[in-house]
Structures are given as structure tokens and as C-alpha cells.
C-alpha positions in Angstrom: 182.6 22.5 139.5 186.0 23.9 140.8 187.2 22.1 144.2 189.8 22.6 146.8 190.3 20.0 149.5 192.7 18.8 151.9 193.2 16.5 154.8 189.3 16.5 156.8 187.5 19.2 153.9 186.5 19.3 150.8 185.1 22.5 148.9 183.2 23.4 145.5 182.5 26.0 143.8 179.8 26.1 141.6 180.1 27.9 138.7 176.8 27.9 136.6 174.9 28.6 140.2 177.3 31.0 141.5 177.1 28.6 144.5 180.0 27.5 147.4 179.6 24.6 149.7 181.9 22.9 151.8 182.3 19.5 154.1 184.4 18.4 157.1 185.1 14.8 157.9 186.9 13.9 161.1 186.5 10.3 162.9 183.3 9.3 161.6 181.4 12.9 161.9 180.4 14.7 158.7 179.2 18.3 158.2 177.6 20.1 155.1 177.7 23.6 155.0 177.0 26.0 152.3 179.7 28.5 152.7 180.3 32.3 150.9 183.1 33.6 148.2 185.1 34.8 151.5 185.3 32.1 153.2 186.2 29.5 149.8 188.7 32.0 148.5 190.6 31.8 152.8 190.4 27.6 152.2 194.1 26.5 151.8 195.6 30.1 151.8 195.7 30.9 155.2 195.9 27.8 157.7 197.4 27.9 160.5 197.2 24.6 161.9 195.1 21.5 160.8 191.7 22.7 162.3 191.9 26.1 160.7 189.9 25.4 157.3 187.6 23.3 159.4 186.9 26.4 161.6 186.5 28.6 158.6 184.4 26.5 157.0 181.9 26.1 160.5 181.0 29.8 159.9 178.7 28.8 157.1 175.2 27.3 157.0 175.0 24.0 158.3 173.5 21.9 155.9 173.6 18.5 156.7 175.7 16.9 159.7 175.6 12.9 160.7 178.5 11.2 163.3 179.3 7.1 163.1 182.5 7.3 165.9 181.9 3.5 166.5 181.2 4.1 170.4 177.6 5.3 169.2 174.7 4.1 166.8 174.9 6.3 163.2 172.9 9.4 163.0 172.2 12.0 160.9 170.2 15.4 160.8 169.0 16.9 158.0 169.3 20.8 158.1 168.0 22.0 154.9 166.1 19.5 152.7 167.7 20.9 149.8 171.2 19.6 150.9 171.6 17.1 148.2 170.6 19.7 145.2 173.1 22.5 147.0 175.8 19.9 147.3 175.5 16.6 144.6 178.9 16.2 144.6 178.9 15.5 148.4 178.7 12.0 150.2 175.8 13.3 152.7 173.1 11.5 150.6 174.9 8.7 150.7 175.8 8.7 154.2 172.0 9.2 155.1 170.7 6.2 152.9 173.7 3.9 154.4 172.2 4.8 158.1 168.9 4.2 157.2 169.7 1.1 155.8 171.8 0.0 158.9 168.8 0.9 161.1 166.4 -1.2 159.1 169.3 -4.0 158.7 168.9 -4.0 163.0 165.7 -4.3 162.9 165.5 -7.4 161.0 168.7 -8.8 162.4 167.4 -8.6 166.3 164.4 -10.9 164.5 166.2 -13.6 164.2 168.7 -15.5 166.6 171.3 -15.9 163.9 172.0 -14.8 160.5 175.0 -15.6 158.3 175.4 -12.9 154.7 177.6 -13.6 152.2 178.1 -11.6 149.1 180.6 -12.2 146.2 181.2 -12.5 142.2 182.2 -15.6 140.4 185.7 -13.6 139.7 186.4 -13.0 142.9 186.3 -14.2 146.8 183.5 -13.4 149.2 183.2 -11.0 151.9 181.5 -12.5 155.0 179.5 -10.9 158.1 177.5 -13.2 160.8 175.3 -12.0 163.6 173.8 -13.8 167.4 173.9 -17.0 168.0 174.1 -20.4 167.0 172.5 -21.7 169.9 170.5 -19.0 172.2 170.6 -21.3 175.1 174.3 -22.1 175.0 175.2 -18.7 174.6 176.9 -19.9 171.3 177.9 -17.4 168.4 177.3 -17.7 164.9 180.6 -18.3 163.4 181.9 -18.8 159.8 181.4 -22.1 160.1 178.2 -22.4 161.0 175.8 -24.4 159.2 172.3 -23.2 158.6 169.4 -25.0 156.5 169.2 -24.5 153.0 165.8 -26.0 152.8 164.5 -25.6 149.6 167.5 -24.2 147.8 168.7 -28.1 148.1 166.4 -28.4 145.0 168.8 -26.0 143.1 172.0 -28.1 144.4 169.7 -31.2 143.3 169.0 -29.7 140.1 172.7 -29.5 138.8 173.1 -33.3 140.0 170.6 -34.1 137.4 172.1 -31.8 135.3 175.6 -33.3 135.5 174.0 -36.8 135.0 172.8 -35.6 131.5 176.3 -34.4 130.6 177.2 -38.1 131.8 175.0 -40.0 129.8 173.4 -41.4 132.4 170.1 -40.0 131.6 168.2 -37.4 129.4 165.6 -35.3 130.9 163.3 -35.3 128.4 162.9 -38.9 128.9 160.0 -40.4 131.0 160.9 -40.4 134.7 159.9 -44.1 134.9 162.0 -45.4 132.1 164.7 -44.9 135.2 162.9 -46.3 138.0 162.5 -49.7 139.1 161.6 -50.1 143.1 158.5 -47.5 142.4 156.7 -46.0 139.3 155.3 -42.6 139.3 151.5 -43.1 138.7 148.4 -40.9 137.8 144.9 -40.5 139.7 143.7 -43.6 137.4 146.6 -46.0 137.9 148.4 -46.2 134.9 152.3 -45.1 134.6 152.6 -41.1 134.2 154.4 -39.8 131.1 156.0 -37.0 133.1 159.4 -36.1 132.0 162.5 -35.3 134.4 162.5 -31.9 133.0 159.1 -31.2 134.0 159.4 -32.6 137.7 162.6 -30.2 137.8 160.4 -27.2 136.6 157.2 -27.7 138.8 155.3 -28.7 136.2 154.7 -32.7 136.2 151.3 -32.4 138.1 152.7 -33.5 141.2 150.6 -31.8 144.0 151.9 -32.2 147.9 150.0 -32.1 150.7 149.2 -29.1 152.5 150.5 -30.1 155.6 153.2 -32.4 154.3 156.8 -32.0 154.6 157.2 -31.3 157.9 157.2 -32.4 161.9 159.8 -35.4 162.3 162.2 -34.5 165.2 165.4 -36.3 166.2 164.7 -39.7 167.5 161.2 -40.4 165.8 161.3 -43.6 163.8 163.4 -43.3 160.6 161.3 -42.9 157.5 162.0 -44.5 154.1 162.0 -42.3 150.8 159.4 -45.1 149.3 157.2 -44.6 152.2 157.2 -40.8 151.7 156.6 -41.5 147.9 153.3 -43.9 149.0 152.0 -41.2 151.0 152.3 -43.8 154.1 153.7 -41.5 156.8 152.3 -38.5 159.3 155.5 -36.9 157.2 153.7 -37.1 154.0 150.4 -38.9 153.9 149.6 -37.9 150.4 151.0 -39.8 147.7 152.9 -38.7 145.0 151.1 -38.7 141.3 150.9 -37.0 138.6 147.4 -35.4 139.2 147.7 -33.0 136.6 149.2 -33.4 133.1 152.6 -32.5 132.3 153.2 -28.9 131.3 149.3 -27.7 132.1 149.9 -26.2 135.4 152.9 -24.9 138.0 152.7 -27.1 141.4 155.8 -26.3 143.6 156.3 -29.7 144.7 158.6 -31.6 147.5 157.2 -35.0 146.2 158.6 -34.1 143.0 162.0 -33.9 144.3 161.8 -36.9 146.1 161.3 -38.7 142.9 164.4 -37.5 141.5 166.2 -38.4 144.6 165.0 -42.1 144.1 165.6 -41.5 140.5 169.5 -40.4 141.4 169.8 -43.7 143.5 168.9 -46.1 140.9 170.7 -44.8 138.4 173.8 -44.7 140.4 173.5 -47.1 142.5 174.6 -45.6 145.1 172.9 -43.4 148.3 171.6 -39.5 146.6 174.0 -37.3 149.2 176.9 -39.6 148.0 176.0 -38.8 144.6 175.7 -35.2 145.2 179.1 -35.2 147.2 181.0 -36.6 144.7 179.7 -34.5 142.0 179.6 -31.4 143.9 180.7 -30.8 146.7 184.2 -32.8 146.6 184.4 -30.9 142.8 184.2 -27.8 144.4 186.3 -29.1 147.6 183.7 -27.5 150.1 183.7 -28.6 153.9 181.1 -26.8 155.3 177.9 -28.0 153.2 176.2 -31.7 153.8 173.0 -33.5 153.2 171.3 -33.8 156.6 171.3 -37.8 156.8 171.7 -39.6 160.5 174.9 -40.3 159.4 176.1 -36.5 158.2 174.2 -35.5 161.4 176.3 -37.0 163.8 179.4 -35.6 161.9 178.3 -31.8 161.5 176.4 -31.8 164.7 178.6 -29.5 166.4 178.0 -27.5 163.5 174.4 -27.1 162.7 172.9 -24.2 164.3 169.6 -24.9 166.7 166.7 -24.0 165.2 163.9 -21.8 166.2 159.9 -21.6 165.8 157.9 -18.5 164.9 157.9 -18.0 168.8 161.4 -18.1 169.4 161.5 -21.4 170.8 164.2 -23.8 170.4 162.8 -26.6 168.0 163.1 -30.0 170.1 166.2 -31.8 169.4 168.0 -28.8 168.3 166.4 -28.9 164.8 163.8 -31.1 162.7 164.7 -34.5 160.7 164.1 -34.0 156.7 164.6 -36.9 154.7 163.1 -35.5 151.9 167.0 -35.0 151.2 166.6 -33.8 147.5 163.8 -31.0 148.3 165.1 -29.9 151.2 167.4 -31.7 153.1 170.8 -29.5 152.7 172.6 -27.8 155.6 175.5 -25.3 154.5 177.4 -22.1 155.2 176.4 -19.3 153.3 179.4 -19.4 151.8 179.9 -22.7 150.4 176.2 -22.0 149.1 178.0 -18.9 147.5 180.5 -20.9 145.9 178.5 -23.3 143.9 176.8 -20.5 142.6 179.6 -18.7 141.3 180.3 -21.9 139.9 177.0 -21.9 137.7 177.9 -18.2 136.6 181.3 -19.2 135.4 179.4 -22.1 133.8 177.1 -19.5 131.9 180.1 -18.1 130.7 181.9 -21.0 129.5 184.3 -21.6 132.2 183.0 -24.1 134.5 184.8 -27.4 135.2 181.5 -28.5 136.8 178.8 -27.7 134.2 179.2 -27.4 130.4 177.9 -24.0 129.5 175.0 -25.3 127.2 174.0 -27.5 130.5 173.8 -24.2 132.6 171.8 -22.1 130.0 169.4 -25.0 129.7 168.8 -24.6 133.6 167.9 -20.9 133.1 165.8 -21.3 130.0 162.1 -20.1 130.7 159.8 -22.9 130.9 156.8 -22.3 128.2 153.6 -20.9 129.6 155.3 -20.7 133.0 158.1 -17.9 132.2 159.4 -17.2 136.1 160.4 -20.8 136.3 164.0 -22.9 134.9 165.4 -26.0 135.9 165.7 -26.1 139.8 165.8 -22.0 139.7 163.9 -19.3 139.1 163.8 -16.3 137.0 163.2 -12.9 138.5 163.9 -10.5 135.6 166.3 -8.1 135.4 169.0 -10.8 134.7 168.4 -12.1 138.0 168.1 -15.6 139.2 166.8 -16.9 142.6 166.4 -19.8 144.9 165.0 -19.3 148.5 164.1 -21.7 151.2 161.6 -21.7 154.0 161.5 -24.7 156.7 160.4 -24.9 160.5 163.9 -24.4 161.6 164.9 -21.5 159.4 164.6 -19.3 156.4 167.1 -18.4 153.7 167.5 -16.8 150.1 170.0 -16.7 147.4 170.2 -14.4 144.0 172.1 -14.6 141.5 173.1 -11.6 138.6 174.0 -13.0 135.7 175.3 -9.9 133.8 177.0 -8.6 136.4 178.4 -11.9 137.8 177.5 -11.1 141.8 175.7 -13.3 144.2 174.1 -12.5 147.6 173.0 -15.0 150.0 170.9 -14.7 153.6 170.5 -17.5 155.8 168.5 -17.6 159.3 168.0 -20.1 162.0 164.3 -19.0 163.1 161.3 -19.9 161.1 159.6 -16.4 161.2 156.4 -16.8 160.5 156.2 -14.9 157.2 157.7 -15.1 153.6 161.4 -13.8 152.7 159.6 -10.1 151.5 158.1 -9.8 154.8 160.0 -11.0 157.2 163.3 -9.1 155.9 165.8 -12.0 154.5 164.8 -10.7 150.8 165.6 -7.1 152.0 169.1 -8.5 153.4 170.0 -10.0 150.3 168.8 -6.9 147.7 171.2 -4.5 150.2 174.2 -6.7 151.0 176.5 -4.0 150.0 175.6 -1.4 152.6 177.0 -3.6 155.6 178.7 -6.7 154.3 
């Protein structure tokens, strides 16, 4: 192909097909034409002013037109369905795809009060975008310091903490978890001590089954619920005792209760509060400022940054957001940016470049579990070199994907329960299409 170009236009002669095409662009508008040899030959030779070439090209047959002038919504119009075949060199197809994505994005964004999107890699900084309201009732917009509920992405962070403890030789994840518990023991249904390992709990294969209606409903001001009461099923928050109801390794049972067991283990082994251990091991190490596990104390500290949550009907949660005492399972709050920093460090660890985790430790976390190849330790394996962690609660929904080959990470966080999973709500689509609009 032979090309001519100058400011505001570009033309192509396809020798194989004896075909002439040209495009003009100016202040957001883009037009693609099929032209003839006479027009092509004149381009670049008889310009009397800056607009002459564009006027000359406009004598051709219009194939495609678009406009994105920053004052109106982007649009495009296809005049010839074969425009991309006639001019595969042009940017028209990319413009059309991007415009379609923008319209879909806006449709999804409008379904949530607020959103925080972030994209980056393990090698360089991130790019962020926020939409909508931190608190609709008070007309407060989301900003880059707004913290959203990370829900079950908490488990990924908890798993990193557990694996860090293994590096420090405080635990061995292949040991029976009961070896490290004294206040409470994980039992089987017949009342005997379970032989479930820490590893099996991390991968949701320890046979611990959650109650269908558990782990939701607490509000600010409700009586405080203890971790031991949760494990024993003594509260309205969770009325099913945490038990190893199936032999480990025989079934995959996604379990918040299992991560409550890990929370207790971390506290007993270290002699410190769970949230303090994670802060010391991870948040402080990575110098993160907009992330916490939402204990009453941390809620008091971070309250003005924590987004108001909304239910399926778009009504604010009483008290602005629920109380989540099962911290290790779903009590994390964060900006999308701070989650991305943790993920980037994890990708560095996979390459042996992290000060947080050793390479062998990170690789152990993404090793497929026998018979359940989609799960690792605290994270899920999505194929195509993709790792996934996601969360969904009363007051929000979120998702994060990590590409281990490209070393890319994308995060989406929202402050509304959409009533459907990430695929149906559009959160996963936002994560997958970040390059178009961030």
C-alpha cells in the first residue's frame, strides 16, 4: 500500500486492488471515503490552504462518518458496510467499536450510584476513573480517595497474609488447622475434631458449608457480634455452626465461615487482632493509605471516605453501610487503586521481584487444586493466564482480574448491590473493557 498524508487527512492507494481511499479528521470528526485516481494524484500537490485537501477528498464516496467533539455524545454512521474491507488501514472500525463500548459503558455506569475503575500493570503506574456519587442523598461525588466495599476480595488479601505467615514459619498450610487453635476447634458433624488443613480452607475444599441466609443483615448500632459466636452459629448473622460437614478434598464449598476459621487462627498464632496483623504485613509494607478491615475503630477513622451503600432498589442501607464482622472473609474496604497495588505486588512475586512474597509462595497460591482446577489459594484461575477475585454484598459489588502473562490488572468497584452477579450487572464487562475508556 502507498500512502499520502498531511495535517487532517490521509490517503491510500492499494496497488493489489487498484483501490483509492482517504480519510479526513478534524476536531473529533472522522470521515472515510473511496476516491478515484484523479483525486489521489492531486492530493498534496495543489493545496491552496489547509482545507483544500479535505474538500478534494469529500468529492469521493462516503463510506463512514463519526463525530466526537466533546460537546455531544460520540456517534458514528456506516454508509457502506464494507468500509473496513475497503480501507483496513483506517481507524474507522476502532472508532465504531469504541463508540459502541462507550454507549454500553454509560448504560452500566447509570445503573450504579458510584463506580471506581482502575487499570495498571506490575511495571508501571495505574490509570483511574471515577463516576457518580459517594453519597447521593448529600450530593457527594466519588473521588480518588473514596473507599468501596471489597467484599470477598478480602479473601485474596487474607490468603496473602496466611502465606506470609508460612514464609515466616509461624504455620504450615498443610497442617491441620486445629493445631493452631485453642479457643475453639473445627469439628466434624459427629463432634470429633476435623483433620481439615489450612490449605483446604484457603481453597474452599475443607467441607465447611455456609448457611444460605448467613453473613448479612447487621447494621451500625446493632449489638456487636464476636468471631466465636459466628463460628458457633449463635447469632442472627450466622446461625449455622462452622463444621467440616464433608471430608476435605471431596467437594468445593465456597465458605465465608472457613475464612472466619482462618481469622481466628491468625489471631491465635500472632496474639494480635486480625486487622492489625494484615495492616503490618501488607498495608504498611506497601504504604497503602486508603484501605482497611472495617472494625468499629477503623470505621470511625475512615468513615468519611467509605461510600454509602445502596440495595437492589437503589435505597441507601440504614446507617449508610452494613457491619461485617467476618473480616477475613468480606470485611475489607479499599479504593480500586490500593487493591491494584496489592495485585501488582502479587504479580511481581510471581516473577521473583517482590519484597512482600517469595516467588515460590505466590506460585503456590495459583497452583490448581486437585479435582478443582479453577481454584487456587484465595484466588480463582480463569484460564488464559487470568486470575480472578470478586465480591458481592448488600452494599456493593466488585471484581479484579490479573493477567499473569501481560502483567495487567483491572479493577471495578461499585457501591450498590445490583441483585445479579458480575456478569449480568456489567461489572465484569467493565473490568474486561478497561482499555476503551480509562
